[in-house]
N, C-alpha and C positions, 0 to 999 in steps of 0.2 A: 322873329329870328334876329339874334344879336349880331351885330356886325363886328368883324375883327379888324382892328386897325392894322395899318401897314407895318407899324413898328412891331406889333405882336407877331404878325405873320413872319416878319423877317427874323425875329428871335427864334420862333419855332423851327423855321426852315434852316437856320444855322445850326440849331441843336440836332436836327435830323441829319444834316450832312456830317456833323461830327460823329453821331452814332453810326452812320453808314460807313465812315472811314474806319472806325474802330472794328466794326463787324468784318470788313474786308481784311483788316490786319489780323484779326483773330482767326479768320478763315485760312489765311496764308500760314499763320503759325500752326494751326491745326494740321494743315497739309504737310508742313515741314516735320511736325512731330510724328505724324503717321508714317512719313518716309523714313524717319529715323527709327521708328519702331519696327518697320519692315526690315530695315537694314540690320537692326539688332537681332531680329528673329532669324534672319538668314545667317548672320554670323554665329548665332547660338546653335543653329542646326549644323553649320560647318564645324563648329567647335565640338559638338557632340559626336559628329562623325570622326573627327580627328581623335577625340578621346577614346572612341571605340577602337580605332586602329592602334592607338598607343597601348591600350589594354591588351589587345591581341598580341602585339609584338612583345609586350612585357611578359605575357604568359609563355610565349615561345622561348624567350631568352631565359626565363626562370627554369623551364624544362631542360634547356641546353646546359645551363649551369649545373643542374642536378646530375645530368649525365656525365659531365666533365668531372665533377666531384667524385662520382662513383668510379670513373676510370682512374683518377689519381689515387684513390684508396686501393684499388686493385693492383696498380703498379707498385705502390709502396709495399703492399703485402708480398709481392713477388721479388722485392729487393731492388727494384729499379726506380728511377726518378722520372718525372714528366719530361725533364730536359733531355732524357736519353734518346728521344725521337730526333733530336737535332744534332746529336753527337756524330762526329765523323768516324767512319769505320777504322778499325785498327789494321794497318797493313805493315808488314815487316819490311825493313829497308833491304835493298839489294846487296849482294856481295860486292866488296870493294873492287873497283876497276884498276888493274895494274898496268894498263896500256896495251894489252893483247888485242890486236886488230880484230880477230874473229869474234871477240866477246863484246865489242863496242856497241853493236846494234841492240843486243839484248839488254845491256846495261842502260842505255839511253831510254829505251822503251819502259823499263821498270821505273826509272826516275820520273819520267813523265806521268806514269800511272800514280805514283805516290803524290806528286804535286796536284794532279787532278782530283784525287780523293781527299786531299787536305788543303782546300783553298784558303781556309782561314789561317792555317799554320804557315803557309808560304804565299803570302799575298803579293809580295813585291819581287822585282827581278833580282834584287840583291839577296833576298832570303832564298830564292830558288838556286842561285849560283852558289850560295853558301852551303846548301844541302849537297850539291854535286861535289864541292871541294872536300867535304867531310867523308866522302865515299871514294876518294882516290888514293892510290898507293903506287909504289914503284915509279916507273917512268912518267905515268900520268900525274902523279903528285909532284914530281920534279918539274913538269911543265907548268903546273898551276902555281907553285910556290913563288916564282918571280912576279906573277900578276898580282898576287896578294901583297907581297912586300912593297911593290911600287905603287899600289893602289891604282891599278890600271882602270881606265874608263870601261873596259869590257866587263868589270865586276858589277856594273850598274845597268847593263843592257843584256838581257837574257838571250835574245835572238842572235845578236852579234857574237856572244860568247859561245853559243851552240855551233855557230858557223865555223869559228876558229877551232873549236873542239873537234868537229868532224874533219876539218882539214888536216889536223895532226894525227888523229887516231882512227878515223873512219876510212872506209874504202872509197876512194875518190873515183874509181872506175868499177862501181858495183855491177853495172849491167854486163860488162865483158867478163867479169869474174863469175857471175851467175851463169852466163852462157857456157863458159868453159867447164864449170862444175856439172851442169845439167847434161852436157854431151858425154861426160865420163860416168854419169850415174847409171848403175845397173841394179837389177833386182837381186841377183845372186840367189842365195839359199834362204833368204828371209821372205816373209809373206808379202804379197802384192800390196796389201794395205800400208805396210811400213814404207815400201818403195814409193807408193803414191803420196804419202805424207811428205817425204823428202822432196819429191818432184814438185809438189804444189808450193813448197816453201821457196824453192829456187825460181819457179815460174812467176812468182809474184813480183820479181825484180826484172823480168824480161818482157820487152814490149812486142811479144809475138802474138799472132792471132791463134784461135783454137785449132785450126788445121795444122799449123806448124807444131804446136804443142802436142797434139794427138800423135803425129808422126814420131816425134822424139820420145814420147812416152811409150809407144809400142816398140820402138827400137830397143829400149832398155829392159824390156820384159824377158823372162826366162823362155827358152825355146818351147817347152811343153805348153806354157800358157799361150804363146803366140799360135801354136798349132790348134789349140782349142778355140781360139778366137776366130779362126777361119770358118768355123761351123755356123757363125751368125750370117744370115742372108743379106743383111744390110750393114752399111758402115755407120759408126756412131756419128751423131749430129753435133756433139759437143764434147769437151774434155771431161766433164762430169760423167757423161754416159760412158765414155771410153774407160774411165777409171772404174766405174761400177761394174762393167762387163769383166774387166780383168780381175777384179777382186772376187767376183762370183766364180770365174773359171779356176782361179787359184785355190779357192776353198773346195771346189769339187775335186780337184786333183789331190788335195791333201786328204780328203775323206776317202778317196779310192786307195791311196797308198796305205792308209790306216787299215782299211778292210783287208788288203792283201797281206799285211803283216799278221793280222789275226788269223788268217787262213793257213799260214805256214805252220806245220806240226812242230812242236818243240820237243827236243830229245829228252827222254826221261832221265833224271839224275841217277847215277850209279849208287847202289847202296853202300853205306859206310860200315866199318866194322862195328861201330856202336849199335847200329840197328840190327846187324846180322847176329852179333853175339848176344843181343838181348832177347831174341825170339825164343830160344829153348827154355829160358827161365821166366818168360812173361806169363802172367796169369791171364785168365779170361777177363775181357774188358769189363763185363758187368761186375766181376769180383774186384777188379782193381779200383773201380770208382766208388764201390760201396764197402767200407770196412765193416768187418764183423764186430760184434760187441766185445770179443776178447782182444781185438786189435786196437780199440779206441785208446786205451791207456798206453799202449806201446808206441803209438805214433807221436807221443809227446817227448821231446828231447829232454833228458835230465842230466846232461853233461856227458863227459867221456865214459865209455864202458870200462868196467874193470877187466883185468886179465881173465878172471874166472868166468865172467859173463861172456867174454869173447870166445873162450874155449868151449863153453856150453853151447853157444849158438852155432859154432863151427861143427861141433860133433853132431848136432841135431839138424844140420843143414838149414839153419834159420838165418833170416836177413839181419845183418849187423846194424841196420838203421832202424827198422820198426819191429824186428823180432818175429815177423810172420814167415810162414813156410812158402815154398814154391818159387822163390825168386831171391835175387841178391841185391845189395845196396845200389849197384850201378843202374838197375832198372826198377828200383822200388817205386811203386805207384804213389807212395806217400811222400816221396822226397821231391823238393822243388827241382824242376828241370834245369834251372839256371846253374845250380851247383854241379850237376852231372856234366853239363856242357863245358863248364870251366875246367873240370878235371880232364875230360876227354880232349879238349883243345890243347891242354898243356902236356899231353902225353905223346911221345914220339910214335909215328906210325909203326915202326918196326917192333916197338915194345908191346903192341897189342895185336900182333898177328895171330890168327887162329891157331890153336894148338894142333900139333901134328905136322907143322911145316918144318923142313930141314933147316939146318944151320943153327947156330947158337943164338938164342933169343934172350935179351936182357929185359927183365921185368921192370916196371916203373918204380919198384921199390929198391932197385939196385941189386936184386938177387939174380944170378946168372944160372939158367937152367938149360942143359943141353937137350934139345928136342930134335928128333929126326924122324924120317918117315918109317924107318924099320923098327924103331923103338918108341912108339907113340905112348904118351903117358896115359894112365888109367883115368877113369872118371873121377876117382878120388883125388888124384893129383891135379886134375883140371879144376876141380872145385876148390882145392887148397890155394891154387894160384889166384883164382878169381876172388877168394876170400881175402887174400892179401890186398888185392886191388880195392875191394869194397871197404876194407879196414882203413885204407888210405883216404877213401871218400868220406868215411864216417868221421875220421879225425880232422 
């Protein structure tokens, strides 16, 4: 067996140690690379998850964009724009305030409503005060003009301006004013609902409790409503309940009064001469409403009748309007009733008295006929007089 010298052993051992150190270094590098690889794999997994989330969000956003585009197209077809959703509503300006104290509260509330509904148009105190200034007239404008001319600091402070405005034109003692008005308020002949509306308006300015308001409300009701309210077994627990009861009672009383009026028999109207005089000459209803074939052409007006045609119709006792027998023009079934009513309305009552009445009777044509009870005209004379009347109607 060959012997190894110490020098060779030392050389091999040094080489072994060098290789061992390299192996350890490589092992460490390998572990580091494995750690990096695991970190990369983890990051890749997280990245994939994030990518999936992003794809999902992208799909949802794409769907939402399509929906919005469809909505925009629909709005454009309807003649509106997408910005219409953000447009402020159009509200008319209130009537100019002339300084009348009773109108101050309503005017100020209307101005506040306009400012509230148009915040972008009146964003600053100066713009709001400017709006009020353009709505003043009379004594109110005379009060505002010096503030504008002197550029008063009030023009830049809305709350201070409103305070001064109220001090000049508002009711500084609104509570006492409302109390005096509500104590004088009565229902009268109007419905209880109208009385309740005025009562609530005044009560909003009065610091009374419900019990005091209910007593005052009952005091102003009409007596018949008060009597009907006594039929309720319990007292109302609030002003709203008291008003509801009063309105119901008032409605029942109104319905009962209406029923009584319907039950009262109405007197029959006395017959007029036109209806009495028309009866002897009136045809049967079935005949009046249904013209015969021979009458169809005669119902058509062809202008004024000639004298020969008038004489022929008078001689044959025919109607001067349609040419039919059995009636005269004043009650001709084919003549519009409006024309007959106009002629009768324009005729004096004494001129259309029934024939046979005493005293001298002037006809509507200006012909004076002496008619008395002892010398009653014949049927022929009656027909001649009525023929004159229907000739007047026909012309």
